[in-house]
BALOBA-1460 file (C-alpha; in Angstrom, 3 decimals):
// residues 395
<rec num="1" residu="m" x="-66.830" y="44.303" z="-7.173"/>
<rec num="2" residu="r" x="-66.681" y="44.338" z="-3.402"/>
<rec num="3" residu="f" x="-67.497" y="47.289" z="-1.136"/>
<rec num="4" residu="d" x="-65.769" y="47.805" z="2.206"/>
<rec num="5" residu="d" x="-67.781" y="50.609" z="3.809"/>
<rec num="6" residu="a" x="-71.012" y="51.366" z="1.945"/>
<rec num="7" residu="f" x="-74.294" y="51.529" z="3.869"/>
<rec num="8" residu="i" x="-77.834" y="52.796" z="3.338"/>
<rec num="9" residu="p" x="-79.987" y="53.880" z="6.313"/>
<rec num="10" residu="l" x="-83.267" y="52.019" z="5.879"/>
<rec num="11" residu="p" x="-85.382" y="55.228" z="6.128"/>
<rec num="12" residu="l" x="-83.328" y="56.661" z="3.247"/>
<rec num="13" residu="l" x="-84.135" y="53.949" z="0.717"/>
<rec num="14" residu="w" x="-87.389" y="54.777" z="-1.060"/>
<rec num="15" residu="s" x="-89.527" y="54.465" z="-4.163"/>
<rec num="16" residu="s" x="-92.523" y="56.154" z="-5.666"/>
<rec num="17" residu="p" x="-95.483" y="54.075" z="-6.746"/>
<rec num="18" residu="f" x="-95.208" y="52.830" z="-10.310"/>
<rec num="19" residu="i" x="-97.854" y="54.149" z="-12.701"/>
<rec num="20" residu="r" x="-98.687" y="52.179" z="-15.859"/>
<rec num="21" residu="w" x="-97.517" y="54.048" z="-18.937"/>
<rec num="22" residu="q" x="-99.924" y="56.445" z="-20.604"/>
<rec num="23" residu="g" x="-101.671" y="56.717" z="-17.241"/>
<rec num="24" residu="a" x="-101.889" y="59.404" z="-14.589"/>
<rec num="25" residu="a" x="-98.186" y="60.346" z="-14.799"/>
<rec num="26" residu="a" x="-97.923" y="60.306" z="-18.587"/>
<rec num="27" residu="d" x="-97.326" y="64.050" z="-18.960"/>
<rec num="28" residu="l" x="-95.149" y="64.541" z="-15.881"/>
<rec num="29" residu="s" x="-91.441" y="65.035" z="-16.562"/>
<rec num="30" residu="a" x="-89.373" y="62.296" z="-14.942"/>
<rec num="31" residu="l" x="-87.018" y="65.007" z="-13.667"/>
<rec num="32" residu="d" x="-89.850" y="66.912" z="-11.982"/>
<rec num="33" residu="m" x="-91.095" y="63.647" z="-10.497"/>
<rec num="34" residu="a" x="-87.612" y="62.834" z="-9.209"/>
<rec num="35" residu="v" x="-87.197" y="66.228" z="-7.540"/>
<rec num="36" residu="q" x="-90.586" y="66.165" z="-5.794"/>
<rec num="37" residu="v" x="-90.399" y="62.581" z="-4.524"/>
<rec num="38" residu="t" x="-86.741" y="62.896" z="-3.484"/>
<rec num="39" residu="r" x="-87.389" y="66.139" z="-1.623"/>
<rec num="40" residu="d" x="-90.268" y="64.549" z="0.267"/>
<rec num="41" residu="a" x="-88.305" y="61.379" z="1.031"/>
<rec num="42" residu="l" x="-85.322" y="63.305" z="2.417"/>
<rec num="43" residu="a" x="-87.566" y="65.565" z="4.501"/>
<rec num="44" residu="s" x="-89.508" y="62.598" z="5.884"/>
<rec num="45" residu="a" x="-86.269" y="61.003" z="7.087"/>
<rec num="46" residu="g" x="-84.918" y="64.285" z="8.508"/>
<rec num="47" residu="y" x="-81.959" y="64.280" z="6.131"/>
<rec num="48" residu="d" x="-79.990" y="67.506" z="5.714"/>
<rec num="49" residu="p" x="-78.999" y="67.877" z="2.029"/>
<rec num="50" residu="a" x="-75.855" y="69.732" z="3.144"/>
<rec num="51" residu="q" x="-74.369" y="66.329" z="4.016"/>
<rec num="52" residu="t" x="-74.372" y="65.317" z="0.351"/>
<rec num="53" residu="g" x="-71.061" y="65.148" z="-1.473"/>
<rec num="54" residu="q" x="-72.343" y="63.900" z="-4.832"/>
<rec num="55" residu="l" x="-75.610" y="63.188" z="-6.638"/>
<rec num="56" residu="v" x="-75.684" y="60.122" z="-8.881"/>
<rec num="57" residu="f" x="-78.603" y="60.222" z="-11.304"/>
<rec num="58" residu="g" x="-79.851" y="57.207" z="-13.235"/>
<rec num="59" residu="s" x="-82.175" y="57.532" z="-16.208"/>
<rec num="60" residu="t" x="-82.631" y="55.783" z="-19.549"/>
<rec num="61" residu="i" x="-85.158" y="57.892" z="-21.449"/>
<rec num="62" residu="p" x="-84.337" y="61.524" z="-22.327"/>
<rec num="63" residu="q" x="-86.535" y="64.236" z="-20.855"/>
<rec num="64" residu="p" x="-86.548" y="67.993" z="-21.417"/>
<rec num="65" residu="h" x="-83.344" y="69.446" z="-19.915"/>
<rec num="66" residu="s" x="-81.875" y="66.009" z="-19.122"/>
<rec num="67" residu="f" x="-78.578" y="67.260" z="-20.615"/>
<rec num="68" residu="y" x="-78.216" y="69.136" z="-17.282"/>
<rec num="69" residu="a" x="-79.992" y="66.570" z="-15.119"/>
<rec num="70" residu="p" x="-77.684" y="65.845" z="-12.129"/>
<rec num="71" residu="p" x="-76.675" y="69.443" z="-11.285"/>
<rec num="72" residu="w" x="-80.163" y="70.733" z="-12.084"/>
<rec num="73" residu="i" x="-81.826" y="68.176" z="-9.801"/>
<rec num="74" residu="a" x="-79.284" y="68.932" z="-7.070"/>
<rec num="75" residu="a" x="-79.871" y="72.685" z="-7.349"/>
<rec num="76" residu="r" x="-83.641" y="72.224" z="-7.103"/>
<rec num="77" residu="l" x="-83.082" y="70.189" z="-3.937"/>
<rec num="78" residu="g" x="-81.100" y="73.077" z="-2.433"/>
<rec num="79" residu="m" x="-77.664" y="71.559" z="-3.116"/>
<rec num="80" residu="t" x="-76.243" y="74.255" z="-5.364"/>
<rec num="81" residu="g" x="-72.649" y="73.136" z="-4.806"/>
<rec num="82" residu="v" x="-73.294" y="69.487" z="-5.676"/>
<rec num="83" residu="g" x="-73.031" y="67.711" z="-9.016"/>
<rec num="84" residu="g" x="-72.331" y="64.236" z="-10.246"/>
<rec num="85" residu="p" x="-72.716" y="61.739" z="-13.086"/>
<rec num="86" residu="m" x="-75.745" y="60.596" z="-15.037"/>
<rec num="87" residu="i" x="-75.786" y="56.829" z="-15.626"/>
<rec num="88" residu="s" x="-77.813" y="54.925" z="-18.184"/>
<rec num="89" residu="q" x="-77.547" y="51.144" z="-18.471"/>
<rec num="90" residu="a" x="-81.083" y="50.075" z="-19.319"/>
<rec num="91" residu="c" x="-82.625" y="47.976" z="-16.550"/>
<rec num="92" residu="a" x="-79.233" y="47.614" z="-14.819"/>
<rec num="93" residu="t" x="-79.078" y="51.361" z="-14.182"/>
<rec num="94" residu="a" x="-79.957" y="51.185" z="-10.466"/>
<rec num="95" residu="v" x="-77.183" y="48.696" z="-9.707"/>
<rec num="96" residu="a" x="-74.685" y="50.771" z="-11.685"/>
<rec num="97" residu="c" x="-75.746" y="53.874" z="-9.725"/>
<rec num="98" residu="l" x="-75.336" y="52.128" z="-6.353"/>
<rec num="99" residu="a" x="-71.926" y="50.793" z="-7.370"/>
<rec num="100" residu="t" x="-70.853" y="54.312" z="-8.364"/>
<rec num="101" residu="a" x="-72.148" y="55.719" z="-5.076"/>
<rec num="102" residu="a" x="-70.401" y="53.005" z="-3.044"/>
<rec num="103" residu="a" x="-67.132" y="53.809" z="-4.807"/>
<rec num="104" residu="g" x="-67.724" y="57.501" z="-4.084"/>
<rec num="105" residu="v" x="-68.102" y="56.766" z="-0.369"/>
<rec num="106" residu="q" x="-64.813" y="54.888" z="-0.338"/>
<rec num="107" residu="l" x="-63.026" y="57.665" z="-2.226"/>
<rec num="108" residu="s" x="-64.522" y="60.499" z="-0.160"/>
<rec num="109" residu="p" x="-65.295" y="59.256" z="3.366"/>
<rec num="110" residu="g" x="-67.847" y="61.373" z="5.206"/>
<rec num="111" residu="a" x="-69.514" y="62.700" z="2.055"/>
<rec num="112" residu="a" x="-72.866" y="61.025" z="1.548"/>
<rec num="113" residu="q" x="-73.866" y="59.986" z="-1.956"/>
<rec num="114" residu="l" x="-77.429" y="60.712" z="-3.041"/>
<rec num="115" residu="v" x="-78.717" y="58.253" z="-5.656"/>
<rec num="116" residu="v" x="-81.766" y="59.304" z="-7.665"/>
<rec num="117" residu="t" x="-83.305" y="57.230" z="-10.457"/>
<rec num="118" residu="a" x="-86.286" y="58.218" z="-12.589"/>
<rec num="119" residu="d" x="-87.866" y="57.353" z="-15.914"/>
<rec num="120" residu="r" x="-91.055" y="58.032" z="-17.816"/>
<rec num="121" residu="t" x="-91.770" y="55.439" z="-20.481"/>
<rec num="122" residu="s" x="-94.952" y="57.311" z="-21.382"/>
<rec num="123" residu="n" x="-94.719" y="59.705" z="-24.318"/>
<rec num="124" residu="g" x="-91.120" y="58.756" z="-25.097"/>
<rec num="125" residu="p" x="-89.219" y="61.144" z="-27.349"/>
<rec num="126" residu="l" x="-89.253" y="60.887" z="-31.127"/>
<rec num="127" residu="l" x="-85.694" y="61.572" z="-32.272"/>
<rec num="128" residu="v" x="-84.879" y="62.943" z="-35.710"/>
<rec num="129" residu="y" x="-81.332" y="62.438" z="-36.986"/>
<rec num="130" residu="p" x="-80.293" y="64.609" z="-39.954"/>
<rec num="131" residu="r" x="-78.991" y="62.699" z="-42.996"/>
<rec num="132" residu="s" x="-77.652" y="65.079" z="-45.592"/>
<rec num="133" residu="a" x="-76.687" y="62.231" z="-47.943"/>
<rec num="134" residu="s" x="-80.210" y="60.781" z="-48.168"/>
<rec num="135" residu="m" x="-82.627" y="61.668" z="-50.936"/>
<rec num="136" residu="g" x="-83.802" y="65.221" z="-50.356"/>
<rec num="137" residu="g" x="-81.990" y="65.250" z="-47.005"/>
<rec num="138" residu="a" x="-84.732" y="63.071" z="-45.517"/>
<rec num="139" residu="p" x="-84.002" y="62.466" z="-41.817"/>
<rec num="140" residu="l" x="-83.892" y="59.207" z="-39.894"/>
<rec num="141" residu="a" x="-86.562" y="59.142" z="-37.182"/>
<rec num="142" residu="t" x="-86.605" y="56.745" z="-34.233"/>
<rec num="143" residu="h" x="-88.914" y="56.418" z="-31.257"/>
<rec num="144" residu="w" x="-86.679" y="56.058" z="-28.225"/>
<rec num="145" residu="v" x="-89.000" y="53.756" z="-26.274"/>
<rec num="146" residu="l" x="-90.910" y="51.814" z="-28.910"/>
<rec num="147" residu="d" x="-87.963" y="51.087" z="-31.194"/>
<rec num="148" residu="s" x="-85.832" y="49.976" z="-28.253"/>
<rec num="149" residu="f" x="-88.573" y="47.587" z="-27.145"/>
<rec num="150" residu="a" x="-88.987" y="46.249" z="-30.682"/>
<rec num="151" residu="a" x="-85.538" y="44.739" z="-31.230"/>
<rec num="152" residu="d" x="-81.951" y="44.502" z="-30.035"/>
<rec num="153" residu="p" x="-79.969" y="46.000" z="-32.952"/>
<rec num="154" residu="w" x="-77.274" y="43.311" z="-32.578"/>
<rec num="155" residu="t" x="-79.581" y="40.290" z="-32.613"/>
<rec num="156" residu="g" x="-82.422" y="41.816" z="-34.594"/>
<rec num="157" residu="e" x="-84.816" y="40.138" z="-32.149"/>
<rec num="158" residu="s" x="-87.168" y="41.468" z="-29.480"/>
<rec num="159" residu="m" x="-86.926" y="40.837" z="-25.737"/>
<rec num="160" residu="l" x="-89.898" y="38.504" z="-26.113"/>
<rec num="161" residu="h" x="-87.658" y="36.386" z="-28.342"/>
<rec num="162" residu="t" x="-85.091" y="36.112" z="-25.530"/>
<rec num="163" residu="a" x="-87.793" y="34.921" z="-23.132"/>
<rec num="164" residu="e" x="-89.123" y="32.298" z="-25.536"/>
<rec num="165" residu="g" x="-85.608" y="31.085" z="-26.297"/>
<rec num="166" residu="t" x="-84.790" y="30.763" z="-22.607"/>
<rec num="167" residu="a" x="-88.077" y="28.971" z="-21.969"/>
<rec num="168" residu="a" x="-87.194" y="26.458" z="-24.672"/>
<rec num="169" residu="d" x="-83.699" y="25.945" z="-23.230"/>
<rec num="170" residu="g" x="-85.125" y="25.416" z="-19.748"/>
<rec num="171" residu="g" x="-88.017" y="23.246" z="-20.868"/>
<rec num="172" residu="f" x="-90.543" y="25.606" z="-19.272"/>
<rec num="173" residu="t" x="-94.216" y="25.290" z="-20.110"/>
<rec num="174" residu="r" x="-97.071" y="27.757" z="-20.488"/>
<rec num="175" residu="q" x="-98.572" y="26.336" z="-17.281"/>
<rec num="176" residu="q" x="-95.360" y="26.971" z="-15.304"/>
<rec num="177" residu="c" x="-95.288" y="30.585" z="-16.487"/>
<rec num="178" residu="d" x="-98.936" y="31.107" z="-15.548"/>
<rec num="179" residu="e" x="-98.454" y="29.516" z="-12.116"/>
<rec num="180" residu="l" x="-95.345" y="31.604" z="-11.390"/>
<rec num="181" residu="t" x="-97.148" y="34.819" z="-12.341"/>
<rec num="182" residu="l" x="-100.109" y="33.922" z="-10.142"/>
<rec num="183" residu="m" x="-97.735" y="33.294" z="-7.203"/>
<rec num="184" residu="r" x="-96.105" y="36.695" z="-7.737"/>
<rec num="185" residu="a" x="-99.504" y="38.402" z="-7.924"/>
<rec num="186" residu="r" x="-100.571" y="36.812" z="-4.639"/>
<rec num="187" residu="q" x="-97.315" y="37.862" z="-2.963"/>
<rec num="188" residu="y" x="-97.900" y="41.430" z="-4.099"/>
<rec num="189" residu="q" x="-101.468" y="41.440" z="-2.810"/>
<rec num="190" residu="d" x="-100.334" y="39.964" z="0.530"/>
<rec num="191" residu="a" x="-97.887" y="42.867" z="0.897"/>
<rec num="192" residu="l" x="-100.777" y="45.359" z="0.656"/>
<rec num="193" residu="r" x="-102.498" y="44.126" z="3.810"/>
<rec num="194" residu="d" x="-103.325" y="46.476" z="6.688"/>
<rec num="195" residu="d" x="-103.984" y="49.351" z="4.301"/>
<rec num="196" residu="r" x="-100.502" y="49.062" z="2.729"/>
<rec num="197" residu="a" x="-98.791" y="49.625" z="6.081"/>
<rec num="198" residu="l" x="-95.574" y="47.955" z="4.960"/>
<rec num="199" residu="q" x="-95.491" y="49.598" z="1.552"/>
<rec num="200" residu="k" x="-95.947" y="53.020" z="3.135"/>
<rec num="201" residu="k" x="-92.656" y="52.583" z="4.995"/>
<rec num="202" residu="y" x="-90.666" y="53.013" z="1.793"/>
<rec num="203" residu="m" x="-93.098" y="54.467" z="-0.743"/>
<rec num="204" residu="r" x="-93.458" y="58.215" z="-1.257"/>
<rec num="205" residu="p" x="-96.398" y="59.610" z="-3.268"/>
<rec num="206" residu="i" x="-96.063" y="61.329" z="-6.618"/>
<rec num="207" residu="v" x="-97.706" y="64.741" z="-6.455"/>
<rec num="208" residu="i" x="-98.863" y="66.417" z="-9.658"/>
<rec num="209" residu="e" x="-99.684" y="70.090" z="-9.186"/>
<rec num="210" residu="t" x="-101.079" y="72.425" z="-11.790"/>
<rec num="211" residu="r" x="-102.505" y="75.895" z="-11.564"/>
<rec num="212" residu="k" x="-105.971" y="74.421" z="-11.014"/>
<rec num="213" residu="s" x="-105.462" y="71.078" z="-9.300"/>
<rec num="214" residu="r" x="-103.355" y="68.877" z="-7.066"/>
<rec num="215" residu="v" x="-103.313" y="65.101" z="-7.612"/>
<rec num="216" residu="e" x="-101.536" y="62.675" z="-5.277"/>
<rec num="217" residu="l" x="-100.592" y="59.238" z="-6.626"/>
<rec num="218" residu="a" x="-99.969" y="57.253" z="-3.454"/>
<rec num="219" residu="a" x="-100.204" y="53.669" z="-4.730"/>
<rec num="220" residu="d" x="-99.291" y="51.669" z="-7.822"/>
<rec num="221" residu="e" x="-101.694" y="52.151" z="-10.707"/>
<rec num="222" residu="g" x="-102.502" y="49.808" z="-13.556"/>
<rec num="223" residu="i" x="-102.104" y="46.452" z="-11.787"/>
<rec num="224" residu="s" x="-103.887" y="43.670" z="-13.654"/>
<rec num="225" residu="d" x="-106.526" y="41.525" z="-12.001"/>
<rec num="226" residu="y" x="-104.806" y="38.129" z="-11.993"/>
<rec num="227" residu="s" x="-106.532" y="34.787" z="-11.661"/>
<rec num="228" residu="a" x="-105.820" y="31.293" z="-12.921"/>
<rec num="229" residu="e" x="-108.798" y="31.603" z="-15.253"/>
<rec num="230" residu="s" x="-107.838" y="34.989" z="-16.696"/>
<rec num="231" residu="l" x="-104.242" y="33.903" z="-17.303"/>
<rec num="232" residu="a" x="-105.325" y="30.656" z="-18.955"/>
<rec num="233" residu="a" x="-107.655" y="32.552" z="-21.300"/>
<rec num="234" residu="l" x="-104.879" y="34.692" z="-22.800"/>
<rec num="235" residu="k" x="-103.344" y="33.869" z="-26.164"/>
<rec num="236" residu="p" x="-99.563" y="33.497" z="-26.471"/>
<rec num="237" residu="a" x="-97.782" y="36.671" z="-27.518"/>
<rec num="238" residu="r" x="-96.104" y="34.665" z="-30.248"/>
<rec num="239" residu="a" x="-97.675" y="31.720" z="-32.080"/>
<rec num="240" residu="g" x="-96.671" y="28.494" z="-30.355"/>
<rec num="241" residu="g" x="-94.971" y="30.326" z="-27.505"/>
<rec num="242" residu="v" x="-95.378" y="30.105" z="-23.723"/>
<rec num="243" residu="i" x="-95.356" y="33.852" z="-22.933"/>
<rec num="244" residu="t" x="-98.667" y="35.732" z="-22.875"/>
<rec num="245" residu="p" x="-99.482" y="39.359" z="-22.058"/>
<rec num="246" residu="g" x="-100.199" y="38.106" z="-18.532"/>
<rec num="247" residu="t" x="-96.768" y="36.586" z="-17.957"/>
<rec num="248" residu="q" x="-94.725" y="39.642" z="-18.886"/>
<rec num="249" residu="t" x="-94.474" y="43.070" z="-17.315"/>
<rec num="250" residu="h" x="-95.837" y="46.407" z="-18.527"/>
<rec num="251" residu="p" x="-93.939" y="49.702" z="-19.004"/>
<rec num="252" residu="a" x="-94.439" y="52.283" z="-16.265"/>
<rec num="253" residu="d" x="-93.415" y="55.682" z="-14.898"/>
<rec num="254" residu="g" x="-91.680" y="56.172" z="-11.548"/>
<rec num="255" residu="t" x="-88.699" y="57.189" z="-9.456"/>
<rec num="256" residu="a" x="-86.649" y="55.726" z="-6.599"/>
<rec num="257" residu="g" x="-83.650" y="56.779" z="-4.532"/>
<rec num="258" residu="a" x="-81.208" y="56.118" z="-1.719"/>
<rec num="259" residu="v" x="-78.523" y="57.758" z="0.389"/>
<rec num="260" residu="v" x="-75.267" y="55.784" z="0.492"/>
<rec num="261" residu="t" x="-72.631" y="56.565" z="3.105"/>
<rec num="262" residu="g" x="-70.212" y="54.999" z="5.606"/>
<rec num="263" residu="r" x="-71.329" y="52.871" z="8.538"/>
<rec num="264" residu="a" x="-71.091" y="55.494" z="11.292"/>
<rec num="265" residu="q" x="-72.993" y="58.130" z="9.340"/>
<rec num="266" residu="a" x="-75.574" y="55.590" z="8.168"/>
<rec num="267" residu="e" x="-76.285" y="54.458" z="11.725"/>
<rec num="268" residu="a" x="-76.703" y="58.067" z="12.822"/>
<rec num="269" residu="l" x="-79.072" y="58.789" z="9.925"/>
<rec num="270" residu="a" x="-81.070" y="55.602" z="10.515"/>
<rec num="271" residu="g" x="-82.470" y="56.915" z="13.803"/>
<rec num="272" residu="g" x="-82.540" y="53.522" z="15.435"/>
<rec num="273" residu="q" x="-83.814" y="51.673" z="12.357"/>
<rec num="274" residu="p" x="-81.675" y="49.081" z="10.573"/>
<rec num="275" residu="v" x="-78.925" y="49.895" z="8.101"/>
<rec num="276" residu="v" x="-78.383" y="48.139" z="4.790"/>
<rec num="277" residu="r" x="-74.812" y="47.152" z="4.037"/>
<rec num="278" residu="l" x="-73.857" y="46.963" z="0.366"/>
<rec num="279" residu="l" x="-71.476" y="44.018" z="0.181"/>
<rec num="280" residu="s" x="-70.923" y="43.663" z="-3.552"/>
<rec num="281" residu="a" x="-72.253" y="44.082" z="-7.066"/>
<rec num="282" residu="g" x="-71.885" y="41.920" z="-10.127"/>
<rec num="283" residu="f" x="-72.524" y="42.384" z="-13.843"/>
<rec num="284" residu="a" x="-72.671" y="39.663" z="-16.486"/>
<rec num="285" residu="r" x="-73.773" y="38.963" z="-20.037"/>
<rec num="286" residu="a" x="-75.549" y="35.837" z="-21.224"/>
<rec num="287" residu="e" x="-75.199" y="34.287" z="-24.646"/>
<rec num="288" residu="k" x="-76.734" y="36.055" z="-27.619"/>
<rec num="289" residu="g" x="-80.500" y="36.347" z="-27.417"/>
<rec num="290" residu="r" x="-80.864" y="34.856" z="-23.923"/>
<rec num="291" residu="m" x="-81.422" y="37.865" z="-21.668"/>
<rec num="292" residu="p" x="-83.390" y="36.011" z="-18.917"/>
<rec num="293" residu="k" x="-80.319" y="33.864" z="-18.190"/>
<rec num="294" residu="a" x="-78.154" y="36.854" z="-17.264"/>
<rec num="295" residu="p" x="-79.469" y="37.436" z="-13.700"/>
<rec num="296" residu="a" x="-78.167" y="34.030" z="-12.584"/>
<rec num="297" residu="l" x="-74.725" y="34.839" z="-13.985"/>
<rec num="298" residu="a" x="-74.674" y="38.291" z="-12.349"/>
<rec num="299" residu="a" x="-75.810" y="36.801" z="-9.041"/>
<rec num="300" residu="a" x="-72.943" y="34.313" z="-9.101"/>
<rec num="301" residu="r" x="-70.421" y="37.118" z="-9.633"/>
<rec num="302" residu="a" x="-71.890" y="39.288" z="-6.876"/>
<rec num="303" residu="l" x="-71.941" y="36.387" z="-4.405"/>
<rec num="304" residu="e" x="-68.360" y="35.458" z="-5.258"/>
<rec num="305" residu="a" x="-67.225" y="39.063" z="-4.720"/>
<rec num="306" residu="a" x="-68.984" y="39.115" z="-1.334"/>
<rec num="307" residu="d" x="-67.553" y="35.700" z="-0.404"/>
<rec num="308" residu="r" x="-71.068" y="34.393" z="0.209"/>
<rec num="309" residu="r" x="-73.055" y="31.405" z="-1.050"/>
<rec num="310" residu="v" x="-76.575" y="30.945" z="-2.362"/>
<rec num="311" residu="q" x="-77.318" y="28.945" z="0.785"/>
<rec num="312" residu="d" x="-76.578" y="32.036" z="2.895"/>
<rec num="313" residu="l" x="-79.396" y="34.048" z="1.316"/>
<rec num="314" residu="k" x="-82.534" y="34.684" z="3.319"/>
<rec num="315" residu="v" x="-84.447" y="36.750" z="0.716"/>
<rec num="316" residu="v" x="-84.031" y="37.366" z="-3.019"/>
<rec num="317" residu="t" x="-85.727" y="40.011" z="-5.151"/>
<rec num="318" residu="t" x="-85.593" y="40.134" z="-8.919"/>
<rec num="319" residu="h" x="-86.359" y="42.323" z="-11.882"/>
<rec num="320" residu="n" x="-88.389" y="39.797" z="-13.834"/>
<rec num="321" residu="p" x="-89.983" y="41.270" z="-16.956"/>
<rec num="322" residu="f" x="-90.968" y="37.702" z="-17.870"/>
<rec num="323" residu="a" x="-92.064" y="34.823" z="-15.645"/>
<rec num="324" residu="v" x="-89.304" y="32.864" z="-17.405"/>
<rec num="325" residu="n" x="-86.672" y="34.936" z="-15.587"/>
<rec num="326" residu="d" x="-87.513" y="33.543" z="-12.158"/>
<rec num="327" residu="l" x="-87.971" y="30.023" z="-13.489"/>
<rec num="328" residu="w" x="-84.467" y="30.101" z="-14.972"/>
<rec num="329" residu="l" x="-82.944" y="31.633" z="-11.838"/>
<rec num="330" residu="h" x="-84.498" y="28.855" z="-9.753"/>
<rec num="331" residu="q" x="-83.277" y="26.165" z="-12.143"/>
<rec num="332" residu="a" x="-79.769" y="27.607" z="-12.373"/>
<rec num="333" residu="t" x="-79.204" y="28.353" z="-8.668"/>
<rec num="334" residu="g" x="-81.645" y="26.269" z="-6.669"/>
<rec num="335" residu="i" x="-83.132" y="29.354" z="-4.987"/>
<rec num="336" residu="p" x="-86.717" y="28.433" z="-4.041"/>
<rec num="337" residu="l" x="-89.291" y="30.326" z="-6.061"/>
<rec num="338" residu="e" x="-91.248" y="31.172" z="-2.913"/>
<rec num="339" residu="r" x="-88.188" y="32.839" z="-1.361"/>
<rec num="340" residu="m" x="-88.105" y="35.369" z="-4.189"/>
<rec num="341" residu="n" x="-90.028" y="38.655" z="-4.229"/>
<rec num="342" residu="p" x="-92.108" y="38.401" z="-1.035"/>
<rec num="343" residu="l" x="-93.320" y="42.014" z="-1.358"/>
<rec num="344" residu="g" x="-93.926" y="42.139" z="-5.089"/>
<rec num="345" residu="c" x="-91.913" y="42.480" z="-8.279"/>
<rec num="346" residu="s" x="-91.747" y="44.235" z="-11.620"/>
<rec num="347" residu="l" x="-93.597" y="41.381" z="-13.335"/>
<rec num="348" residu="i" x="-96.694" y="42.573" z="-11.442"/>
<rec num="349" residu="y" x="-96.311" y="46.282" z="-10.702"/>
<rec num="350" residu="g" x="-94.523" y="47.367" z="-13.876"/>
<rec num="351" residu="h" x="-91.163" y="48.506" z="-15.111"/>
<rec num="352" residu="p" x="-90.083" y="52.150" z="-15.524"/>
<rec num="353" residu="q" x="-86.473" y="51.154" z="-16.396"/>
<rec num="354" residu="a" x="-83.955" y="52.967" z="-14.135"/>
<rec num="355" residu="p" x="-85.983" y="52.958" z="-10.875"/>
<rec num="356" residu="t" x="-87.074" y="49.321" z="-11.127"/>
<rec num="357" residu="g" x="-83.984" y="47.777" z="-9.558"/>
<rec num="358" residu="l" x="-83.828" y="50.326" z="-6.765"/>
<rec num="359" residu="r" x="-87.434" y="49.691" z="-5.774"/>
<rec num="360" residu="a" x="-86.693" y="45.957" z="-5.685"/>
<rec num="361" residu="i" x="-83.678" y="46.641" z="-3.458"/>
<rec num="362" residu="a" x="-85.848" y="48.750" z="-1.131"/>
<rec num="363" residu="e" x="-88.297" y="45.852" z="-0.920"/>
<rec num="364" residu="l" x="-85.426" y="43.435" z="-0.317"/>
<rec num="365" residu="a" x="-84.231" y="45.543" z="2.615"/>
<rec num="366" residu="q" x="-87.728" y="45.810" z="4.082"/>
<rec num="367" residu="a" x="-88.302" y="42.065" z="3.754"/>
<rec num="368" residu="l" x="-84.994" y="41.319" z="5.497"/>
<rec num="369" residu="a" x="-85.797" y="43.801" z="8.273"/>
<rec num="370" residu="l" x="-89.129" y="42.031" z="8.830"/>
<rec num="371" residu="q" x="-87.210" y="38.788" z="9.357"/>
<rec num="372" residu="g" x="-84.778" y="40.324" z="11.819"/>
<rec num="373" residu="g" x="-82.030" y="40.995" z="9.302"/>
<rec num="374" residu="g" x="-79.784" y="38.780" z="7.263"/>
<rec num="375" residu="l" x="-78.312" y="38.397" z="3.804"/>
<rec num="376" residu="g" x="-80.191" y="39.250" z="0.636"/>
<rec num="377" residu="l" x="-79.700" y="39.369" z="-3.116"/>
<rec num="378" residu="f" x="-81.217" y="41.481" z="-5.858"/>
<rec num="379" residu="t" x="-80.640" y="40.403" z="-9.427"/>
<rec num="380" residu="g" x="-82.234" y="41.335" z="-12.718"/>
<rec num="381" residu="c" x="-81.787" y="41.365" z="-16.470"/>
<rec num="382" residu="a" x="-81.122" y="44.282" z="-18.781"/>
<rec num="383" residu="a" x="-81.151" y="45.009" z="-22.491"/>
<rec num="384" residu="g" x="-78.364" y="43.429" z="-24.502"/>
<rec num="385" residu="d" x="-78.485" y="40.090" z="-22.636"/>
<rec num="386" residu="m" x="-77.072" y="41.804" z="-19.558"/>
<rec num="387" residu="g" x="-77.632" y="41.123" z="-15.875"/>
<rec num="388" residu="a" x="-76.830" y="43.044" z="-12.682"/>
<rec num="389" residu="a" x="-76.897" y="41.966" z="-9.048"/>
<rec num="390" residu="v" x="-76.301" y="43.362" z="-5.560"/>
<rec num="391" residu="v" x="-75.662" y="41.481" z="-2.326"/>
<rec num="392" residu="v" x="-76.813" y="43.276" z="0.824"/>
<rec num="393" residu="e" x="-76.921" y="42.583" z="4.531"/>
<rec num="394" residu="v" x="-79.427" y="44.132" z="6.921"/>
<rec num="395" residu="a" x="-78.509" y="44.478" z="10.580"/>
């Protein structure tokens, strides 16, 4: 799908830090987190919520009151006349939200679209489904997070299975996975230089307030200490496999957001900073049980819709829950591994589902701005062998 007039002012593209699950944000509602971080991000950029025509909310894990999430979040942000949809498409949620917002801009020119994504993988809900026909009326219970991680109901296999299958298809070795992860860890650490000066441009702290205390989570928490030696010492997650706990991501809690509008309004809101043009989005599905292949397919569709080529790309960011993802993308497209994820990636800082893609897009925009602008691509996988991609241009 191609977008004709959809832009994001760079100051209005943000993320919270990501906090490893069962950590400091484990008991904080994702909706409360979204409201606080969004309010602070909008205020920091001098954005007047009255300009908002619609709020698009992305989330994949139910929270208390999430039945009312979009209008409730909007009301708490002072936008009592604003509503909108709630979108849930696993790890592709952020791209789906941006595509919805871009369409909203084209349908209602002059009305900015506020995109908010948030998820808490910690303390996921335990759902009980009544079954009157079962013995004694015994219910069916499922854990929303853990059971979803355990297996795709269509394939009966876990996401780890998709990574190992893709590694076998690509001929990737344990050493390649370890080396790729170490490269990504070094890129992330490089992006933290000068007391996180670059990260602070787009990252807004999570603030947890209680009657007795106030805690500010300003930086990612739960990052592993990567080294060639520590990675080599880990056992494969599956006997005979190439994936270890060090070459896959960890679940996390977090939120991210953006304001999408037309060019003229975006330039006015940017305050002299660059604007991010959304050129296109693409969605694709790989063959059964091969989720890490899907980002390459989605990227091809997004580039075709934008009438651009891989060779035109200056920076690429990915949602890469496994090192295998980037190895396959490189093999399938020729994109150099070192051109991907210069400011970090979900393989290293974690994956809270809906916000993951939007944080990667914020980092893509910042990386392009550092290089004076240009064309960029975000692409990532999602549950069900899905992939989603966005092509952007920073000017």
